[in-house]
N, C-alpha and C positions, 0 to 999 in steps of 0.2 A: 697675131693674136690667136690664142687658143679658143676653140669654141666653148661657149658657156651656156648653161641652161637658160632657156628663154624665161623671162619673168612673167610675161603676159601670155595667156592661153588663147584659144581660138576666139574670134570676134563674137560679140553678142549680137542681138538683133539690132541692126542699124536703125530700124524704124523708131526705136525708143528715143532717138535723138533728133527726130525731124524738127526742122526749124519752125518756130511759131509763125503763123500767118501774120503778115504786116510787120515783121521784124520785132523791134523792141519798143515800138511806139506806145503800145498799151502799158508796157512795164514802166516806162518813163512817165506816162500819164498818171499812173497810180501814185507816184511821189512827186508830181509836178511842182507843188509848192515848196517841198523840201529841196528839190534840185535847184529851183530858182534861187533859194536862199544860199545854197552852196556857190552858185555862180556869182552872187553878189559878194559873198564873203572872201572868196579867193582873191579877186583883184584888190580888195581892201587890205588883205594881209601881204600883198606884194609891194606895198609902199616902202620906199627907202629914200634917204637923203642922197644916195648914190644912184644917179640916173641909169647907169649901165645895169645895175641890179634889176630895176624895174623893166628895162628894155629886154634883157635876156629872159627874165622870168616870165614876162607876158608872151614872148615868142614861143617858149616851150609849152606853157599852160594852154595857150590858145591854138595849139598845133593840130587840133582836130581829133583827138582821141575820144573814145566813147565813154571814158570815165566809169568803167565797170566796177572798179574797186570802191569808189565812194557810193556808187549805186547799191552795191551789196551791203555796205554799212547801213544805208537807209532801210533796205528791205529786211535785213536781219533784226534791226532794232524795232521797226514797226511790227514785224511778224511776232515778236515776243511781247507786244503790247505797250511799247514805249509811247508816252504821250508828253512831248516837250520839244525843245529845240536843240538840246546839247548834242544830239546825234549829227547835226549839221556841222558843228565844229569838228567832231570826230571824223566825219567823212572828208573834211578839208585836210585834216592831218594826214590821212591815208593818201590823199592825192598829192600832197607836198612831198611825202616820203617817196612815192613812186616817181614823181617828176625829178627829184634830186638824183635818184638812181639812174634815170635816163640820161641826164646830163653827164654823169660820170661814165656810164657805159659807152656813150658815143665817143668820148675822148679815148677811152681804153681801146675801143674797137676801131677807132679812126673812121667812124661812119660819116658819110656826107649826106645821107638822106634818111628821114624818119617821117612816117605818115605822109609821104609824098612831098615833103618840104625840106629845104636845106637844114641840117642840124645846126645847133648853136655854135658848136666848135668849128664847123665849116664856115660860118658867117663871121664869128667874132674871134675865133682862136681857142686853143685849149685852155690856157690859164684862166681867162674870164669865165669859161664854162664850168670849170672845176670849182672856182670860188663862188659862183652863184649857186651851184649845187650845194655847197656848204651852207650858204645863206638859207636855202630852202629847208635843209635838214634842221638848222637851228630854229627857224621859224616854226617848223612842225613841233618841235619840243616845247617851244613857248606856248603853243596852243594846247598841247597835251597837259601842261601844268594847269592851264586855265580850267580844265575839266574837273580838277580836284578829285581825281579817282585813282588811288594808288594801284588798284588791280589792273586797270587799263594802262596806266603808265608802265607798270612792270611788264605787261604783255608786249607793248610796243617797243620798249627799250630792248627787251630780249630779242624780239623779231628783227629790229634794226641791226643789232649786233650779228645775228646769225645770217642775215641777208648779206652783210659785208663779207662774212666768211665764205658764203657761196660764190660771191663775185671773185674773191681771191682764188678759190678752188677752181673755178672755170678758167681763170687766167693761167693758173699753174699747170693745168692739164692741156694747154695748147701745145700741140706737138707730141703728146703722149698717145701713141697709137696702140698701147696695151690697155687702155682704160676699158673696164668692163661695164656692162649695162647697169649693174647695181650702183656703181660709183657715179655714173652719169645721172641716174635718177636721183641720187642723193644731192648732187650738185644743183639740179633744177628745182628740187624740193626747197632747198635753201634760197636759191637766187630768185625764183619766180613764185612758187606756190605759197611760200610762207607769208607774203604780204596779203594775198587773197585770204589766207587763213586768219591773219590778224584782223582783216576787215570784218569778216563774219563773226569771229570770236568776240571781238570787242563790242560789236553792235549788240550781240546777245547779252553780254555782261552789263553794258550800259543800261539795257532795258530791264535788268533784274530777272532774267530768265532763270528757271530752275536748272539744277545741275545737268539733267538729261538734255534739256534744250540747248544749253551752252555747249555741251560736249558734241552734240550732233551738228551744231553750226560750225564748230571748230573743224570737225572732220570734213564737213561739206566743203569748206573753203580750201582745205588742202587738196582734196580730190579734184575740185574745180580748177585750181591753179595748175595741177599736174596736167590735166586734160588740155588746158589752154596752151601751155608750153609745148606739149607734144603735137598739137595742131600746127603751131608755128614751125616746129621741126619738119613736119610733113610738107608744109607749104613752101619751104625753102627749096625743095626739089620738085615742086609741082605747080607753084604759083608764079606770079609776076609782080612787078612793082605796083601795078594798079590794084591788085588784090591785097597785097601785103603792106603797102606803104613804105616799102624798102625794096632794094634790088634783090631779085631772086639770085641765089648763089652767094649771098653775103657771108653765110656761115663758112662756106668753103674757102673763100678768099681771105677770111680772118683766121683760118687755120683751126676752126672749131670742130671738134668731134661731136656730132649730135646723133640721136638714135638711128636715123637711116644709115649713117656711115658706120657706126659701131656694129650694127647688124650685118652690114656688108663685109666688114673686116672679119667678123666671126663666122659668117655663114656663106660668103660668096666664094667664087673660085679663086685660085691663086692669082690669076690675071686681074680679076676685079679688085681684089685686095691691094695688089701692087699699084693699080691705077689710082685708087683712093689715097694711098700713102703718098704717092708722087704729087698728086694734086694738092694735098694738104701741105706738103713740104714747100712747093713752089708758090702756094697762095695765088695762083693764077686762074683767071676766068677762062683761059684757053681750053682747059680740059673739062669745063663744067658740063657740057652736053654729053660727053662720054661718061662722066660720073652719074649723071641723071639716068642714062641707059643702064648702067651697072646696078644702081640701087633699085630700079624697077625689075631688072632681070632676076635678081637674087631674092626677091620677095621682101626687101627691106621697107618698101613703101607700104605694102599691105600690112606688115607687122607694126609699123609706126601708126598706121591708121587704126588698127585693132587696139593698140595700146591707148590711144586717145579715147576711143569709144568705151573701153573698159573703165577708164578713170571717170568718164562722164556718167556712166551707169552707177558707179560707186557713189558719186556725188548725189545722184537722184535718189539712191537708196537711203542716204543720210536724211534727205528731205522727207522721205516717207515716214521717218520716225517722229516728225514734228506734227503738232496739231494742224489740221487742215485750215487754211485761211488764204486769202487772196495774195498775201505777201509771199507765203511759201510757194504758191503756184507761180508767182512772178519769178522767183529764184530758179525754179525749174525751167521756165521759159528762157531765162538768161543762159542757163547751162546748154539747152538745146541750140540756142542761137550761136553760142561760141563755137560749138562743135560742128555747126552747119557749114563752117568754112571748109570742111572736108568735102570736096565736091567730086 
């Protein structure tokens, strides 16, 4: 790979992303009743005459995720002055879209662990997992229709289509050692960040926010999602299963080029680049520790760390454009919490 101009500049002040004291307890407490309503609605919407649908659906929905995407729907809507309960349905839609994508991703990636538990495909097989993912997508669209809001339906339909494009893009680039940073960032924008953007964008639209508020929420969701994925990229070469909820090194054994490896191929020594290519080709965990040393030695981990911090700071700047209220402050706390995984 030929060296390419780095997209992210020198890191900003890391103190700007210090984790909130007490984690997210205060944030969830702010929307406690709304979140309780989501937790009642989701099981209700998993009902089916086919027992396996409910069994797999409940397994993945109850697998311990923090549900940051539906949380951001609630905070965005309330922050724009929403007073009602339709945002609970919208939050459930976002969670179902996310859950469906997880089921499909685990099949494509042949993953056997997610959030510290066996994946659905490891327990029930690939075909049932894909089919239940389809069920969740269709249930999400049924709930979207019930909102009776064409603008929200259009945003989510477009987002779902583009997310699928991102998933195909990521799959198509497996084994492509010439992928540049810009191409990778576009792939994660589609595959990961776009659903966070849809969450905050639709929350503001549902609340009837003015054009400036809606636009700031939309940009916030995108930068938050980029930061979130870049933290995951960093953790894959710095964390462990307890920290991540999956095995460290999974990206390597799946043949995935992520930012630490892209930076190593572009900026590392010939030996470091050769090591990364061979490890990606073999998809073997045997060279993982050697790759970890290489990505640290060439500055790829520092660069990925800085990229995540930059995106989180851009997200916080979007929030600074919004009227001050406790929901805006809670979204800032979620941003700092998400990036606090960079230890």
